[in-house]
N, C-alpha and C positions, 0 to 999 in steps of 0.2 A: 504494500500500500504506500509506504513512504517513498519507494523508488518511483512509483507511478506519479505521485505528487511532485517529486523533484523533477522528473522528466517534463511534466506539464509546466512547471515554473520555468525550466530552461527554455522550452519552446516559446513561452510568452516573452521571455527576455530576448530571444533571437528575433522575434517579430518586431521588436522595437527598432532594430537596425534595418528593417525591410526597405524603407524609402531611400535611405542613403545607399544601400547595396544596389537597388534598382537604378539609381542615378549613375553609379559607377558602371553598371552593365550597359547602360545607354551611351555613356561617353566612350566606352570601349568599342561598341558597335559603330559609333561615328568615326572613330580613328581607323577602324578596319572594315571598310564597306563590304568585303567579301564574306563577312560573318553572316550566317543565316539564322543563328540563334545563340543565346547566352543564358546560362542558368547558374545560380548560386544555390547550393544545398548544404544541409548539415551532413556530417560524416555518416549519419544513420539514414539518410535518404529523404529528409524533410525539405521540401522546396522553401527556400528563403525568399528568393525573388527570381523572376525570369523575364526575358525580353525575347520571346520567340513568336513565330507566326502561328504555329499549330498548337493544339491543346494537349500535347504529350508531355508536359513538364513533369508530372508526377512519375510517369514511367521512366523517363530519362533520369530523374533524380534517383530512383530506386536502382536502376542499372549502374549509375555512377557510383553509388554506395557499394555495390557488389564489386565493381572494377577497382575501386579504392582498396577494398579489403584484399583482393588478389594482388594488387600492386604493392601494398604494404608488406604482405607476406613474402612476395618475391624479392623486394629490396632487402628485407631483413635476412632472409635465408641465404642470400648470395653475398651478404656483407657489404652492400652498397649504401648503407645508411638509411635515413628516413626517406619515405616516399616524397617526391617532389612533383613529378608530372608524368603523364601518359599520353601518347599520341597514337591514334588509330587512323589508318588511311583506307578508305573504301573506294569503290569505283566512282562514286558521286561526290566525294569530298572527304573531309577530315572530322574527327571527333577528338578534341583535346581536353584533358582533365588536369587541373593544377591544384595542388594543396593550397588552401587559403587559411593560414593560421593553424591553430590546433584543433579547430572544431568544424571547419567547413571546406568545401571544394568548389572550384569554378569549372564548369564544363562549357565548351564552345563548339559550335557546329560551323564548319567553314566550307566554302566552295573549293573545288579541286585546284583552281588557279591562284589560290592565296599564296603569298610569300611566307613560307613556314618560319623563316628566321624572324620576320616582323611579327608574326603571330606569337611566337615565343616571347619576344621582347615586350610587346604590349600586354600580353596575358600575364606575364610574371609580375609586372607592375600592378595590374588590376587585382591579381590574386593577393598580393601583399596588402593592398588597401582594403580589400574585402575581409581579409583575415583580421586586420586591425579593428574594423567595424564590428565584426561578429564576436571576436574575443573580448572586445571592449564591452559589448552588450552583456556578455556572460559574466564579466567581472563585476558589473553593477549589480549589487545585491539589494533586494528590497526587504525592509523589516517585516516581520510577521505581525500578527494581531497584538502581540505583547510588546512590540517595539524592538525585538531582538533580531539581529542579523543572522542569517543562516551561515553555517561554516562554508569556507570556500570549497569549490568542487574538487574532490580528490581525483588523482589520476590524470588530470589534464596537464599536458606538457607546458612548460613556460614558453612565453612568446620569444621568438628569436630576438637577440639583442638585449633582453631584460634578464637580470639575475633571478634565479628561482626564489620564491618567497621563503623566508626563514621559517622553519618549523621547529618542533621540539627536537632536542638532540636524539640521535639514533644510538641506542645502546647495543653493543655487541654481546651476544649470548654465546658462551663457550660451553661445550659439553665436556664432561670429565674424559680425559685421555686425548683430547684434541690439542693440536699445537697452538 
């Protein structure tokens, strides 16, 4: 029950960044006219904002979450570090997915004639901005009915460039007979 309530609160917080994320998606599409769609989603497949022609945003977000999971496992198991981006080329164009902070992803649909280098350049900038917006919305915590702030969300990686939040000291436990 608590987990469901926490997830609902997280989704509400994510939605506070929706207008700014949508603005970033529209600016990105203006810079790259060969884009046919842009979508920002949470890592678990919730659509945060989209600027697409068709109504397939929810299914694309779900597929993006699945691809993100595979990409993360692949980079981890091969020792390539944290997931950054994924590019898929089809007969009719590209699908590109970029990590956007610790909680979101940016997925772009592009025509086959797009300059892939420019796509990467612009998308990396936008994904960093979207990551700041989404992670910032998640960091803003609202007080409960008693005026108490909930604890920070555990397990979320720190933002790039920011030191991790100081927590309680970690105590090493040694078993008898261990060095």
